C-alpha angles and dihedrals in degrees: 000000000000116000129206117296111264110265094019124108121243112254094248091053091047090052093049090049091053091050092054091045091055094051092048094046091050092044089052088056104047093171087066140256136226125238092251091056091050093049094048095045096045099030092232117154113250094238091057095041093055092055092046092046091050094050092048091051094046092052091046099245089117133019135202129238105182104301093341127098121214137176109282133218091257089077089058090050090057090056098043123097115249091253090055095058127078118253090251089054090050098051100034093085092047091050090047090050093048091051092050095048095046098027084219128118108274126186141176119221135195126203115253109176109308090335138084118232122204104238098171128007136177117193122220118252095231130105091240105052144130121246131195129177125233107260097028111139120211129184111262096233097063101042127077092224087050096055089043089054094047089054092056093051123097120259092252090054090051094050087052091049093054091045097051109023127098111220114196128189114243099171136010085263098056111122109209100148112116096224093050093047095048087052089053092048090051091051091048093052088056096049103026089226129101128200137196122189110202092315096135104015122027112242096020127112116197126204118187142178128191123234111223121186120185090349094306124110108231101173143311139253116224137179123209114210127185108243095233087059098046116108130165089254092054094045092052090047092051091050092049095047093047089052090047092050094051090051091049091054091050091049090050091054091051099253 
């Protein structure tokens, strides 16, 4: 196998350097610059520049005003302390990292009533995959993130849930019986991990873990894995990465 020519930078490093050069050049021209100026000043081929600019705009590090590129709000987020960022801004890099490491759809949900709302989601880059739109609400009892969240609630809150929630059946596998769900909640409290197996979407296995900060559950991370791709090894890896991600969030908050 041929390696890089001595003295030359590997392609991935070159791409990273170009990305940083673009950001620094645009920041140095706060009134904005057009793509042709950037290409000429940094000697970046137009084809490569177009891709890099598009990515930086998509991630919010640059923004467009007509033909001009300006510094974007993403740069301010990098400087902000964790408590100054929204919850979505804080979990987004963690969701993106999980998706990249698993190549499965990963989402972060928050509780809205007795439903879970998708706050951040990253879709797997595979032909067979699960997809969910930001803002989608799903009943707690049939979603891995929902079961993880239920297990993090107090006993009084769980009693209120069973007294007031409507638990519909979405597939033949949906568990909506109170006794069965209470048993699952107890098991999830012991392991910290919740599972659903084709309970909301046929062919999808969900694995979720609640995010608890200062004793309060604020949401849950979850991975959605097509059943044909689920192996004991992938399940074990998913559980480990979800646990690692929750720990990383806690460390970033200072506890």
